[in-house]
C-alpha positions as a Markdown table, in Angstrom:
| # | Residue | x | y | z |
|---|---|---|---|---|
| 1 | Unk | 18.2 | -45.9 | -33.5 |
| 2 | Unk | 15.0 | -43.9 | -33.2 |
| 3 | Unk | 16.3 | -40.8 | -34.9 |
| 4 | Unk | 17.3 | -42.9 | -37.9 |
| 5 | Unk | 13.5 | -43.4 | -38.5 |
| 6 | Unk | 12.8 | -39.9 | -38.9 |
| 7 | Unk | 16.2 | -38.8 | -40.4 |
| 8 | Unk | 15.1 | -39.2 | -44.1 |
| 9 | Unk | 11.6 | -39.6 | -45.6 |
| 10 | Unk | 12.8 | -41.4 | -48.8 |
| 11 | Unk | 15.6 | -43.6 | -49.6 |
| 12 | Unk | 15.3 | -46.3 | -47.0 |
| 13 | Unk | 14.3 | -50.0 | -47.5 |
| 14 | Unk | 10.8 | -51.5 | -46.8 |
| 15 | Unk | 11.8 | -52.1 | -43.2 |
| 16 | Unk | 12.7 | -48.5 | -42.7 |
| 17 | Unk | 9.5 | -47.6 | -44.5 |
| 18 | Unk | 7.3 | -49.8 | -42.3 |
| 19 | Unk | 8.8 | -48.3 | -39.1 |
| 20 | Unk | 8.3 | -44.8 | -40.4 |
| 21 | Unk | 4.7 | -45.4 | -41.1 |
| 22 | Unk | 4.2 | -47.0 | -37.6 |
| 23 | Unk | 5.6 | -43.9 | -36.2 |
| 24 | Unk | 3.4 | -41.7 | -38.4 |
| 25 | Unk | 0.1 | -43.5 | -37.8 |
| 26 | Unk | 0.2 | -45.1 | -34.5 |
| 27 | Unk | 2.6 | -42.5 | -33.0 |
| 28 | Unk | 0.8 | -39.7 | -34.5 |
| 29 | Unk | -2.4 | -40.9 | -32.8 |
| 30 | Unk | -0.8 | -41.1 | -29.3 |
| 31 | Unk | 1.0 | -37.7 | -29.7 |
| 32 | Unk | -2.2 | -36.1 | -30.4 |
| 33 | Unk | -4.4 | -37.8 | -27.8 |
| 34 | Unk | -1.8 | -38.6 | -24.9 |
| 35 | Unk | 0.7 | -36.0 | -25.0 |
| 36 | Unk | -1.1 | -33.0 | -26.4 |
| 37 | Unk | -4.5 | -33.8 | -24.8 |
| 38 | Unk | -6.5 | -33.5 | -28.0 |
| 39 | Unk | -9.7 | -35.3 | -28.9 |
| 40 | Unk | -10.0 | -35.2 | -32.6 |
| 41 | Unk | -13.4 | -36.1 | -34.1 |
| 42 | Unk | -12.0 | -36.8 | -37.5 |
| 43 | Unk | -8.7 | -38.4 | -38.6 |
| 44 | Unk | -7.8 | -37.8 | -42.2 |
| 45 | Unk | -5.3 | -40.2 | -44.0 |
| 46 | Unk | -3.6 | -38.5 | -47.0 |
| 47 | Unk | -2.7 | -41.5 | -48.8 |
| 48 | Unk | -2.0 | -45.0 | -47.0 |
| 49 | Unk | 1.1 | -43.8 | -45.4 |
| 50 | Unk | -0.6 | -43.2 | -42.1 |
| 51 | Unk | -3.3 | -45.9 | -42.2 |
| 52 | Unk | -1.7 | -47.7 | -39.2 |
| 53 | Unk | -3.5 | -45.0 | -37.3 |
| 54 | Unk | -6.7 | -47.1 | -37.8 |
| 55 | Unk | -5.2 | -50.0 | -35.8 |
| 56 | Unk | -4.1 | -47.8 | -33.0 |
| 57 | Unk | -7.5 | -46.1 | -32.9 |
| 58 | Unk | -9.2 | -49.5 | -32.8 |
| 59 | Unk | -6.9 | -50.7 | -30.0 |
| 60 | Unk | -7.6 | -47.8 | -27.9 |
| 61 | Unk | -11.4 | -47.9 | -28.6 |
| 62 | Unk | -11.5 | -51.5 | -27.4 |
| 63 | Unk | -9.5 | -50.7 | -24.4 |
| 64 | Unk | -11.5 | -47.4 | -23.3 |
| 65 | Unk | -15.0 | -48.6 | -24.2 |
| 66 | Unk | -14.5 | -52.3 | -23.5 |
| 67 | Unk | -16.1 | -53.3 | -26.8 |
| 68 | Unk | -15.4 | -56.1 | -29.4 |
| 69 | Unk | -13.2 | -55.6 | -32.4 |
| 70 | Unk | -16.3 | -55.3 | -34.6 |
| 71 | Unk | -17.7 | -52.6 | -32.6 |
| 72 | Unk | -14.4 | -50.7 | -32.4 |
| 73 | Unk | -13.9 | -50.9 | -36.1 |
| 74 | Unk | -17.3 | -49.4 | -36.7 |
| 75 | Unk | -16.5 | -46.4 | -34.4 |
| 76 | Unk | -13.3 | -45.9 | -35.9 |
| 77 | Unk | -15.0 | -46.0 | -39.3 |
| 78 | Unk | -17.3 | -43.2 | -38.3 |
| 79 | Unk | -14.2 | -40.7 | -37.7 |
| 80 | Unk | -11.8 | -41.6 | -40.4 |
| 81 | Unk | -11.4 | -40.2 | -43.9 |
| 82 | Unk | -9.0 | -41.5 | -46.7 |
| 83 | Unk | -8.0 | -39.7 | -49.6 |
| 84 | Unk | -6.1 | -41.5 | -52.4 |
| 85 | Unk | -3.8 | -39.5 | -54.6 |
| 86 | Unk | -1.9 | -42.1 | -56.8 |
| 87 | Unk | -4.1 | -44.1 | -59.2 |
| 88 | Unk | -1.6 | -46.8 | -59.9 |
| 89 | Unk | -0.8 | -50.0 | -57.9 |
| 90 | Unk | 2.9 | -48.9 | -57.3 |
| 91 | Unk | 1.7 | -45.8 | -55.5 |
| 92 | Unk | 0.4 | -47.8 | -52.7 |
| 93 | Unk | 2.9 | -49.2 | -50.0 |
| 94 | Unk | 2.8 | -53.0 | -50.0 |
| 95 | Unk | 4.9 | -54.7 | -47.2 |
| 96 | Unk | 6.0 | -58.2 | -47.1 |
| 97 | Unk | 4.1 | -60.4 | -44.6 |
| 98 | Unk | 7.2 | -61.2 | -42.9 |
| 99 | Unk | 7.7 | -57.6 | -42.0 |
| 100 | Unk | 4.2 | -57.2 | -40.9 |
| 101 | Unk | 4.6 | -60.3 | -38.7 |
| 102 | Unk | 7.8 | -58.9 | -37.1 |
| 103 | Unk | 6.1 | -55.7 | -36.2 |
| 104 | Unk | 2.5 | -56.7 | -35.4 |
| 105 | Unk | 2.6 | -60.4 | -34.2 |
| 106 | Unk | 2.2 | -59.2 | -30.7 |
| 107 | Unk | -0.4 | -56.5 | -31.6 |
| 108 | Unk | -3.2 | -58.5 | -33.3 |
| 109 | Unk | -4.1 | -60.6 | -30.2 |
| 110 | Unk | -4.5 | -57.0 | -28.3 |
| 111 | Unk | -7.3 | -56.3 | -30.8 |
| 112 | Unk | -8.9 | -59.8 | -30.7 |
| 113 | Unk | -7.7 | -60.9 | -34.2 |
| 114 | Unk | -6.0 | -63.9 | -35.5 |
| 115 | Unk | -3.0 | -63.7 | -37.8 |
| 116 | Unk | -5.1 | -64.5 | -40.7 |
| 117 | Unk | -7.9 | -62.0 | -40.0 |
| 118 | Unk | -5.3 | -59.3 | -39.3 |
| 119 | Unk | -3.4 | -59.8 | -42.4 |
| 120 | Unk | -6.8 | -59.8 | -44.5 |
| 121 | Unk | -7.4 | -56.3 | -43.3 |
| 122 | Unk | -4.6 | -55.2 | -45.8 |
| 123 | Unk | -5.7 | -57.5 | -48.7 |
| 124 | Unk | -8.3 | -57.8 | -51.4 |
| 125 | Unk | -10.8 | -60.5 | -50.6 |
| 126 | Unk | -9.6 | -62.7 | -53.5 |
| 127 | Unk | -6.0 | -62.5 | -52.6 |
| 128 | Unk | -3.7 | -65.2 | -51.3 |
| 129 | Unk | -2.6 | -64.6 | -47.8 |
| 130 | Unk | 1.0 | -64.2 | -48.5 |
| 131 | Unk | 0.5 | -61.5 | -51.3 |
| 132 | Unk | 1.5 | -58.7 | -49.0 |
| 133 | Unk | -0.1 | -55.9 | -46.9 |
| 134 | Unk | -1.5 | -53.0 | -48.7 |
| 135 | Unk | -1.8 | -49.9 | -46.7 |
| 136 | Unk | -4.3 | -48.3 | -49.2 |
| 137 | Unk | -6.6 | -51.4 | -48.9 |
| 138 | Unk | -6.2 | -51.1 | -45.0 |
| 139 | Unk | -7.5 | -47.6 | -45.3 |
| 140 | Unk | -10.2 | -48.3 | -47.7 |
| 141 | Unk | -11.7 | -51.1 | -45.7 |
| 142 | Unk | -12.1 | -49.1 | -42.5 |
| 143 | Unk | -12.4 | -45.4 | -43.4 |
| 144 | Unk | -15.9 | -44.2 | -43.3 |
| 145 | Unk | -15.3 | -41.8 | -46.1 |
| 146 | Unk | -13.0 | -42.5 | -49.2 |
| 147 | Unk | -12.3 | -40.1 | -51.9 |
| 148 | Unk | -10.0 | -39.3 | -54.9 |
| 149 | Unk | -8.7 | -35.7 | -55.6 |
| 150 | Unk | -10.8 | -35.0 | -58.7 |
| 151 | Unk | -14.0 | -36.5 | -60.4 |
| 152 | Unk | -11.8 | -38.4 | -62.9 |
| 153 | Unk | -9.4 | -39.6 | -60.1 |
| 154 | Unk | -12.3 | -40.8 | -58.2 |
| 155 | Unk | -13.6 | -42.9 | -61.2 |
| 156 | Unk | -10.1 | -44.2 | -61.8 |
| 157 | Unk | -9.7 | -45.1 | -58.1 |
| 158 | Unk | -13.1 | -47.0 | -58.1 |
| 159 | Unk | -11.8 | -49.2 | -61.0 |
| 160 | Unk | -8.4 | -49.8 | -59.3 |
| 161 | Unk | -9.7 | -50.7 | -56.0 |
| 162 | Unk | -12.9 | -52.4 | -57.3 |
| 163 | Unk | -11.9 | -55.8 | -56.0 |
| 164 | Unk | -12.0 | -54.6 | -52.5 |
| 165 | Unk | -15.8 | -54.7 | -52.9 |
| 166 | Unk | -16.3 | -58.0 | -55.1 |
| 167 | Unk | -19.9 | -58.0 | -54.4 |
| 168 | Unk | -20.6 | -54.7 | -56.3 |
| 169 | Unk | -19.6 | -53.4 | -59.7 |
| 170 | Unk | -16.3 | -51.6 | -59.7 |
| 171 | Unk | -17.8 | -48.3 | -61.0 |
| 172 | Unk | -20.1 | -48.3 | -57.9 |
| 173 | Unk | -17.3 | -48.8 | -55.3 |
| 174 | Unk | -17.8 | -46.3 | -52.5 |
| 175 | Unk | -14.9 | -44.0 | -53.5 |
| 176 | Unk | -16.1 | -40.4 | -54.1 |
| 177 | Unk | -14.0 | -37.4 | -54.9 |
| 178 | Unk | -13.1 | -33.8 | -53.9 |
| 179 | Unk | -11.9 | -31.2 | -56.3 |
| 180 | Unk | -9.0 | -29.2 | -55.1 |
| 181 | Unk | -9.7 | -25.4 | -55.4 |
| 182 | Unk | -7.7 | -22.3 | -55.4 |
| 183 | Unk | -8.2 | -18.9 | -53.8 |
| 184 | Unk | -8.9 | -16.9 | -57.1 |
| 185 | Unk | -7.6 | -13.5 | -56.0 |
| 186 | Unk | -4.3 | -15.0 | -54.7 |
| 187 | Unk | -3.9 | -16.9 | -57.9 |
| 188 | Unk | -4.8 | -14.1 | -60.3 |
| 189 | Unk | -2.4 | -11.8 | -58.4 |
| 190 | Unk | 0.4 | -14.4 | -58.5 |
| 191 | Unk | -0.1 | -15.0 | -62.3 |
| 192 | Unk | -0.2 | -11.4 | -63.1 |
| 193 | Unk | 3.1 | -11.0 | -61.1 |
| 194 | Unk | 4.8 | -13.8 | -62.8 |
| 195 | Unk | 3.7 | -12.5 | -66.2 |
| 196 | Unk | 5.1 | -9.1 | -65.4 |
| 197 | Unk | 8.4 | -10.5 | -64.4 |
| 198 | Unk | 8.5 | -12.5 | -67.6 |
| 199 | Unk | 7.9 | -9.4 | -69.6 |
| 200 | Unk | 10.4 | -7.4 | -67.8 |
| 201 | Unk | 13.0 | -10.3 | -68.5 |
| 202 | Unk | 12.2 | -10.0 | -72.2 |
| 203 | Unk | 12.7 | -6.2 | -72.2 |
């Protein structure tokens, strides 16, 4: 049964997807810290797929430091980064509330939250409680650093997720950007090689 979760990345239903993302996020934290004995100072979430790591970090922080949920969330915020890649709503996993309840109903008491407060972590402030649990919003609400993958993408993401921060203008949402770079020598060399191969084919 466990092997089915990691057998295929795409193609399963939403229940398989939430199970995969629990393994990726929560299991990933425990693999690094408990099994490998590492102490990461920063956790980077590449899209919302691994955002459940936030919940595991909060739970572990509450247990280790004997602090409240609010304090643990602030600690976790200081060491998490979220990069969004897909500037359309469909690019962000949204799980039905029934699935979130199935897998987390015994978890939210462990971090000192009610059902409602837990579910709101994955929702825009104005949304009805039963709209669905959005992984991107979970990451945005907690991660201390948030960015798109280009200047334009950062601007688009600020508009797309503006409702997460209703008290400020969308274009002032706290989402920055990073610009992906290239290794110039490798890129020029590869381009030159491909051009030479193309010319050889033509001859």
